[in-house]
C-alpha positions as CSV (number, residue, x, y, z in Angstrom):
1,M,0.0,0.0,0.0
2,L,1.0,3.6,-0.7
3,N,0.4,5.7,2.4
4,L,1.2,9.4,2.2
5,V,1.2,12.0,5.0
6,L,0.8,15.3,3.2
7,F,1.9,18.4,5.2
8,G,2.2,22.1,4.5
9,P,1.2,25.3,6.1
10,P,-2.1,27.0,5.3
11,G,-2.0,28.2,1.7
12,A,0.8,25.8,0.6
13,G,-1.4,24.1,-1.9
14,K,-2.2,20.8,-0.1
15,G,-5.8,20.7,-1.3
16,T,-4.9,21.2,-4.9
17,Q,-2.0,18.7,-4.8
18,S,-4.0,16.2,-2.8
19,E,-6.7,16.1,-5.5
20,K,-4.1,15.4,-8.2
21,L,-2.3,12.7,-6.1
22,L,-5.6,11.0,-5.3
23,E,-6.4,10.8,-9.0
24,K,-3.0,9.7,-10.1
25,Y,-2.5,7.0,-7.5
26,G,-6.1,5.9,-6.8
27,L,-5.7,6.5,-3.0
28,V,-8.3,7.1,-0.3
29,H,-8.4,10.6,1.2
30,L,-8.4,10.5,5.0
31,S,-9.1,14.0,6.3
32,T,-9.7,14.0,10.0
33,G,-12.2,16.9,9.7
34,D,-14.2,15.0,7.1
35,I,-14.1,11.7,9.1
36,L,-15.2,13.5,12.3
37,R,-18.1,15.1,10.6
38,G,-19.1,11.8,8.9
39,E,-19.0,9.8,12.1
40,M,-21.0,12.5,14.0
41,K,-23.6,12.6,11.1
42,A,-23.8,8.8,11.0
43,G,-24.3,8.7,14.8
44,T,-21.6,6.1,15.4
45,E,-20.4,5.4,19.0
46,L,-17.2,7.4,18.3
47,G,-19.2,10.1,16.5
48,V,-21.6,10.5,19.5
49,K,-18.6,10.7,21.9
50,A,-16.9,13.3,19.6
51,K,-20.0,15.4,19.3
52,S,-20.6,15.6,23.0
53,L,-16.9,16.7,23.5
54,I,-17.1,19.3,20.8
55,E,-20.4,20.7,22.0
56,A,-18.9,21.0,25.5
57,G,-16.0,23.1,23.9
58,N,-13.4,20.3,24.3
59,L,-10.9,18.9,21.8
60,V,-11.5,15.4,20.6
61,P,-8.9,13.2,22.3
62,D,-6.4,11.2,20.2
63,E,-7.9,7.9,21.0
64,V,-11.3,8.9,19.5
65,V,-9.6,10.4,16.4
66,I,-7.4,7.3,16.0
67,G,-10.4,5.0,16.5
68,M,-12.2,6.8,13.6
69,I,-9.1,6.6,11.4
70,D,-8.8,2.9,12.3
71,N,-12.4,2.3,11.1
72,K,-11.7,4.1,7.8
73,I,-8.5,2.2,7.2
74,S,-10.3,-1.1,7.9
75,E,-13.1,-0.2,5.5
76,N,-10.6,0.4,2.7
77,L,-7.9,-2.2,3.2
78,D,-8.4,-3.6,-0.3
79,G,-7.5,-0.1,-1.7
80,K,-4.2,1.1,-3.0
81,G,-3.4,3.3,0.0
82,F,-4.2,6.5,1.8
83,I,-3.4,10.2,1.9
84,F,-3.5,11.4,5.5
85,D,-4.6,15.0,5.6
86,G,-4.6,17.0,8.9
87,F,-3.3,13.9,10.7
88,P,-1.0,13.2,12.5
89,R,-0.5,16.6,14.2
90,T,1.6,15.4,17.2
91,Q,4.3,12.9,17.8
92,A,1.9,10.8,19.9
93,Q,-0.6,10.7,16.9
94,A,2.3,9.8,14.6
95,E,3.4,6.9,16.8
96,A,-0.3,5.7,17.1
97,L,-0.7,5.9,13.3
98,D,2.5,3.8,12.9
99,K,1.2,1.1,15.3
100,L,-2.2,1.1,13.6
101,L,-0.8,0.7,10.1
102,V,1.8,-2.0,11.2
103,A,-1.1,-4.0,12.8
104,K,-2.8,-3.9,9.4
105,G,0.4,-5.0,7.6
106,T,1.4,-1.7,6.1
107,G,3.0,1.6,7.1
108,V,3.6,5.3,6.2
109,S,5.5,5.3,2.9
110,V,6.5,8.9,2.9
111,M,5.8,12.2,4.6
112,L,5.7,15.0,2.1
113,S,5.8,18.6,3.3
114,L,5.2,21.5,0.9
115,E,7.6,24.3,1.9
116,V,6.6,27.9,1.1
117,E,8.0,31.1,2.6
118,E,5.7,32.9,5.0
119,E,5.5,36.1,2.8
120,E,4.1,34.0,-0.1
121,L,1.7,32.1,2.1
122,V,0.2,35.4,3.5
123,K,-0.1,36.7,-0.1
124,R,-1.9,33.5,-1.2
125,L,-4.2,33.4,1.7
126,L,-5.2,37.0,1.5
127,E,-6.0,36.4,-2.2
128,R,-7.9,33.2,-1.4
129,G,-9.8,35.2,1.3
130,K,-11.1,37.7,-1.3
131,I,-12.5,34.8,-3.4
132,S,-13.6,32.3,-0.7
133,G,-15.0,34.8,1.8
134,R,-13.3,32.7,4.6
135,A,-12.8,35.0,7.6
136,D,-9.6,33.1,8.6
137,D,-8.1,34.0,5.2
138,A,-8.9,37.7,5.3
139,N,-6.9,38.9,8.3
140,E,-3.1,39.1,8.0
141,D,-2.5,38.7,11.8
142,T,-4.8,35.6,11.9
143,I,-2.9,34.1,8.9
144,K,0.5,34.7,10.6
145,N,-0.8,33.1,13.8
146,R,-2.1,30.0,11.9
147,I,1.3,29.7,10.1
148,S,3.2,30.0,13.5
149,V,1.0,27.3,15.1
150,Y,1.6,25.1,12.1
151,N,5.4,25.6,12.3
152,Q,5.4,24.8,16.1
153,E,3.2,21.7,15.7
154,T,4.9,20.2,12.7
155,S,8.5,20.7,13.3
156,V,8.3,17.7,15.7
157,L,6.7,15.6,13.0
158,V,9.4,16.5,10.4
159,D,12.0,15.3,12.9
160,F,9.9,12.2,13.7
161,Y,9.6,11.1,10.0
162,S,13.2,12.3,9.2
163,A,14.5,9.9,11.8
164,Q,12.7,7.1,9.9
165,G,14.1,8.3,6.6
166,K,10.5,9.1,5.4
167,H,10.4,12.9,5.2
168,V,10.8,14.7,1.9
169,G,10.5,18.5,1.7
170,I,9.1,19.8,-1.6
171,Q,9.4,23.4,-2.7
172,G,5.8,24.5,-2.9
173,V,6.3,27.6,-5.2
174,G,5.9,27.5,-8.9
175,E,3.4,26.1,-11.4
176,I,0.9,23.6,-10.0
177,D,2.1,20.9,-12.5
178,E,5.8,21.5,-11.6
179,I,5.1,21.0,-7.9
180,F,3.0,17.9,-8.7
181,E,5.9,16.5,-10.7
182,K,8.2,17.0,-7.7
183,L,5.7,15.2,-5.4
184,T,5.3,12.3,-7.8
185,K,9.1,11.9,-8.2
186,A,9.4,11.7,-4.4
187,I,6.6,9.2,-4.2
188,D,7.8,7.1,-7.0
189,A,11.3,7.0,-5.4
190,V,9.8,5.1,-2.4
191,H,7.0,3.3,-4.0
192,V,7.1,1.1,-7.1
193,G,3.7,-0.1,-8.5
């Protein structure tokens, strides 16, 4: 199985590149936000637990999120693999994901991080804010805070996957197809088939 962890700060182009990668490799997209909303809507045991936590203003704990991801992986074990989007966010989550995948006879193939300078990210997000109407893309201070939080959270994960020889940084500036080509070269270097 080809299992990708796709990282990048807000505005790096993860959404755009993720769609292209899903199409090229036939992978299943695992977005923690989508999974959480799906489980809550379906009224599963984990969904009900998550909903009550969120409604009380609490974060959903790792074991609940990991349980949901476990369910999604189990439902798609006959597939070609997964793109993990928005997960893992901490070293504890990365370790839990490794254990989960090993138990299913697979593992993370590569962690790809799209690298873009902060100045470019701010420019992109402000532009996106004009088009999308998203409040979090319209304020420069909010954008800079989101980028700062991302950098603090993910530096640990870059170290975690680098220690396993699985981290590849990709320059996320240029034409969409050029960036996609860099991503596919990195993926094809670790995955044949």
